[in-house]
C-alpha positions in Angstrom: 118.8 88.5 12.7 115.6 88.5 10.9 114.5 92.0 11.8 117.3 94.1 10.5 114.1 95.5 9.2 114.3 99.1 9.9 117.1 100.3 7.8 115.7 103.8 7.4 116.9 106.6 5.3 115.4 110.1 5.3 115.4 112.9 2.8 113.9 116.3 3.2 112.3 118.2 0.3 110.5 121.5 0.4 108.2 121.1 3.4 108.1 117.3 3.1 109.9 114.6 4.9 110.4 111.3 3.1 111.5 108.2 4.9 111.9 104.7 3.6 112.6 101.3 5.3 111.8 97.6 5.0 109.0 96.3 7.1 107.6 92.9 8.0 104.1 91.5 7.9 102.5 88.0 7.5 102.8 88.3 3.7 106.5 88.9 3.8 108.8 91.9 3.5 107.6 95.2 2.1 109.4 98.4 1.2 107.7 101.4 2.9 108.1 104.9 1.6 106.5 107.5 3.8 105.9 111.1 2.9 104.5 113.6 5.3 104.2 117.4 5.5 106.3 118.9 8.3 103.8 120.5 10.7 104.2 123.6 12.8 106.4 123.3 15.9 104.4 122.2 19.0 103.0 125.1 21.1 103.8 123.2 24.3 107.4 121.9 24.1 107.1 120.4 27.6 104.7 117.7 26.4 105.5 114.6 24.3 106.1 115.7 20.7 106.0 112.1 19.3 104.5 108.9 20.7 106.8 106.5 22.4 106.9 102.9 23.6 103.6 102.1 25.3 101.8 105.1 23.9 98.1 104.5 23.0 97.7 106.0 19.6 94.4 107.0 17.9 95.1 106.1 14.3 93.3 105.7 11.0 94.7 103.9 8.0 93.0 104.1 4.6 93.6 103.2 1.0 94.2 106.3 -1.0 91.2 107.3 -3.1 88.6 105.7 -0.7 86.0 108.0 0.9 86.8 109.2 4.4 84.6 107.8 7.1 82.8 110.1 9.5 85.2 110.4 12.5 82.3 110.8 14.9 80.8 107.5 13.8 84.1 105.5 13.7 85.9 106.8 16.8 86.1 104.0 19.4 86.2 104.1 22.3 84.6 107.4 23.3 86.8 108.1 26.3 89.7 110.6 25.9 92.8 108.6 25.0 94.8 110.1 27.9 92.6 108.4 30.5 92.3 105.0 28.8 93.9 101.9 30.4 95.3 99.0 28.4 92.4 96.9 29.6 89.9 99.3 27.9 91.7 99.0 24.5 89.9 96.4 22.3 92.4 93.8 20.9 93.2 93.8 17.2 93.3 90.5 15.4 96.0 89.6 12.9 95.3 88.1 9.5 97.5 86.0 7.2 95.8 87.4 4.1 96.9 91.1 4.3 100.0 93.0 5.0 98.2 95.7 7.1 97.2 94.3 10.5 94.7 97.0 11.3 91.1 97.7 10.1 91.0 100.1 7.2 88.9 103.3 7.3 88.1 103.3 11.0 89.8 105.1 13.9 91.4 102.5 16.1 93.6 102.5 19.3 97.1 101.1 18.7 99.6 100.5 21.4 103.0 101.5 20.1 105.8 98.9 20.6 103.7 95.8 20.5 104.2 95.1 16.8 100.6 94.6 15.9 101.2 96.3 12.5 104.9 97.0 11.8 104.1 99.3 8.9 101.6 101.4 10.8 103.8 101.6 13.9 106.8 102.6 11.8 104.8 105.6 10.4 103.2 106.7 13.6 106.4 106.7 15.8 107.7 109.7 13.8 104.4 111.7 13.6 102.8 114.4 15.7 99.2 114.5 16.8 97.0 115.8 14.0 99.5 114.8 11.2 98.7 112.7 8.2 101.1 111.0 5.9 101.0 109.2 2.5 102.7 105.8 2.2 103.6 103.6 -0.7 104.1 99.9 0.0 106.0 97.7 -2.5 106.5 94.0 -1.9 109.9 92.5 -1.7 110.6 88.9 -2.6 113.3 86.7 -1.0 115.2 84.5 -3.4 118.2 82.3 -3.0 121.5 83.2 -4.7 124.5 81.1 -4.0 123.0 79.8 -0.8 122.2 83.4 0.4 118.9 85.2 0.6 118.6 88.5 -1.4 115.7 90.9 -1.6 114.2 91.8 -4.9 111.6 94.5 -5.4 108.4 93.5 -7.2 106.9 95.5 -10.0 105.1 98.9 -9.5 101.8 97.3 -10.4 101.9 95.4 -7.1 102.4 98.6 -5.0 99.7 99.8 -2.6 99.1 103.5 -1.6 97.7 104.3 1.8 97.3 107.2 4.2 98.0 107.1 7.9 96.5 109.7 10.3 97.5 110.2 14.0 94.8 112.0 15.8 96.1 111.9 19.4 98.3 109.7 21.7 99.0 109.1 25.4 102.4 109.6 26.9 105.0 107.0 26.2 108.7 106.4 26.7 111.9 106.3 24.7 113.8 103.0 25.2 116.5 104.8 27.3 113.8 106.1 29.6 112.6 102.7 30.6 113.9 101.1 33.8 115.6 97.7 33.5 112.5 96.0 35.0 110.2 97.7 32.5 112.4 96.6 29.6 112.4 93.1 30.9 108.6 93.1 31.1 108.5 94.2 27.4 111.0 91.5 26.5 108.9 88.8 28.1 105.7 90.1 26.5 107.3 90.0 23.0 108.5 86.5 23.7 105.0 85.3 24.7 103.5 87.1 21.7 106.0 85.4 19.4 105.0 82.0 20.7 101.3 82.8 20.2 101.9 83.9 16.6 104.1 80.9 15.9 101.3 78.5 17.1 98.9 80.4 14.9 101.0 79.9 11.8 102.1 83.6 11.6 105.9 83.0 11.0 106.7 86.5 9.9 104.8 88.0 12.9 106.5 85.5 15.3 110.0 86.4 13.9 109.2 90.1 14.3 108.2 89.6 18.0 111.3 87.6 18.8 113.5 90.2 17.0 111.9 93.0 19.0 112.6 91.1 22.2 116.2 90.5 21.3 116.8 94.1 20.4 115.4 95.3 23.7 117.2 92.5 25.7 120.6 93.5 24.4 120.2 96.9 26.1 120.0 95.0 29.5 123.4 93.4 29.2 125.0 95.7 31.8 121.9 95.9 34.0 121.5 92.3 35.1 121.8 91.2 38.7 123.3 88.1 40.5 121.0 85.4 41.9 119.3 86.7 45.1 120.8 90.1 44.5 118.4 93.0 45.0 118.4 96.1 42.8 119.9 99.2 44.6 119.0 102.7 43.5 121.8 104.7 41.9 120.9 107.8 43.9 119.1 108.2 47.2 116.3 110.6 46.6 112.6 111.0 47.3 110.6 108.9 44.8 107.1 109.6 43.6 104.5 106.9 43.1 105.4 106.3 39.5 109.1 105.8 40.3 108.2 103.3 43.0 106.0 101.4 40.5 108.9 101.2 38.1 111.4 99.9 40.7 108.9 97.2 41.7 109.8 95.5 38.4 113.1 93.8 38.8 115.8 93.4 36.2 116.7 89.9 35.1 119.4 87.8 36.8 122.5 86.9 34.8 121.1 83.4 34.3 117.7 84.7 33.1 119.4 87.1 30.7 121.5 84.4 29.0 118.9 81.7 29.0 116.2 84.0 27.6 118.6 85.4 25.0 119.5 81.9 23.9 115.9 80.8 23.8 114.9 83.9 21.7 117.7 83.3 19.1 116.7 79.6 18.9 113.1 80.4 18.4 113.9 83.1 15.8 116.1 80.5 14.0 113.1 78.1 13.8 110.9 80.9 12.3 113.6 81.6 9.7 113.9 77.9 8.9 110.1 77.9 8.2 110.5 80.9 6.0 113.4 79.4 4.0 116.0 81.9 5.3 118.9 79.4 5.7 121.8 81.8 6.4 119.8 83.9 8.9 118.7 80.7 10.6 122.3 79.5 10.8 123.4 82.8 12.4 120.7 82.8 15.0 121.1 79.1 15.9 124.8 79.6 16.2 124.4 82.5 18.6 122.0 80.4 20.7 124.5 77.6 21.0 127.2 80.0 22.1 124.9 81.4 24.9 123.7 77.9 25.9 126.0 75.1 24.7 123.6 72.6 26.2 120.6 73.8 24.2 119.4 70.7 22.3 116.9 72.5 20.1 119.5 75.1 19.0 122.0 72.4 17.9 119.3 70.7 15.9 118.2 73.9 14.2 121.8 74.7 13.5 122.2 71.3 11.8 119.0 71.8 9.8 120.0 75.3 8.6 123.4 74.1 7.5 121.8 71.1 5.8 119.5 73.2 3.8 122.3 75.7 3.0 124.4 72.8 1.6 127.0 73.1 4.4 127.1 69.3 5.0 130.3 69.3 7.1 128.9 71.9 9.4 125.5 70.1 9.6 127.3 66.9 10.5 129.2 68.7 13.3 125.9 70.1 14.7 124.1 66.8 14.6 127.1 65.1 16.2 127.1 67.6 19.0 123.4 67.0 19.6 124.0 63.2 19.7 126.8 63.8 22.2 124.4 65.8 24.4 121.6 63.3 23.9 122.9 59.9 22.7 119.4 58.4 22.1 118.1 61.5 20.2 116.1 60.4 17.2 116.4 63.9 15.7 120.2 63.6 15.7 120.0 60.2 14.0 117.7 61.4 11.3 119.9 64.5 10.7 123.0 62.4 10.4 121.3 60.0 8.0 120.2 62.9 5.9 123.7 64.3 5.8 125.0 60.9 4.7 122.4 60.6 2.0 123.2 64.1 0.6 126.9 63.4 0.7 126.4 60.3 -1.4 124.2 62.2 -3.9 126.9 64.9 -4.1 129.7 62.3 -4.7 127.6 60.5 -7.3 127.0 63.7 -9.2 130.6 64.6 -9.0 131.6 61.2 -10.3 129.2 61.5 -13.2 130.7 64.9 -14.2 134.3 63.6 -13.9 133.3 60.6 -16.0 132.0 62.8 -18.8 135.1 65.0 -18.7 137.5 62.0 -19.2 135.3 59.8 -21.5 
């Protein structure tokens, strides 16, 4: 899966906490190294120590060395963050020209979990209100080696140093605190966001959204319901207004779970094909066909991925399956012709090499 992104390691040094992981942005993969001072323990342990999924976070990101803007002039909006609704938070636009998907130098409101800026979110989710951290970003390049992608770190001259500040945040949730219905709502919003990003040409962003959706959807495997089946509470107890609101969101049916998971893997495979990640695309397309053996797009993408990876026999099998499901499919015919053409080229090169060996 494309976003095996957050492989994090943490090391503690005298008063500092250093964390590193690989993050995703429209310009590719970046290694993130975050260093922050460990602040004092919170005076009110009953409150949220760290932001969670859905938290509205008041954040400022700056390049190191640039002058700090006047917070009174840059804070937007003026309402306390605890009373803001999602509708009052101005949307942030994504750009294909930068790895940081937030305005630099100004205080902004970022909703944690949406994936607007993976780098910023990765920093903020482990910070307390009032903390500031230093971050070094180093680009990673994907290159092919024996048909597999591998990541290579770029030179230090291409690194970027920034600071991330978290002023305040509204209450959020850990993944395990969300009801099945709430998780399903997040899954569908990630799926829709992935489609929007794909249509805008943001392949890295689309892949990130689909990966987020898959990661959350997997946790719903044991919480689906049959067709027409209503959710029943585990315990009979008096419920407050917030609990009733959560239960109004239904978990997916078994069919919805499998079809959505198959669709997400297929869409993620398409993004990976566009990014030249053949082995990852093969894996995701294969998972999609297992979940939905009738999925035409997944079989075609599996054929494409195998074709680009040089696995001609597997590509031929996938295109044959597509042709079996849809006999008049022009995509299957094109794929099979391309497999035949490449097989002839391979046999020709092999014949030439053998001819030189025995001449």
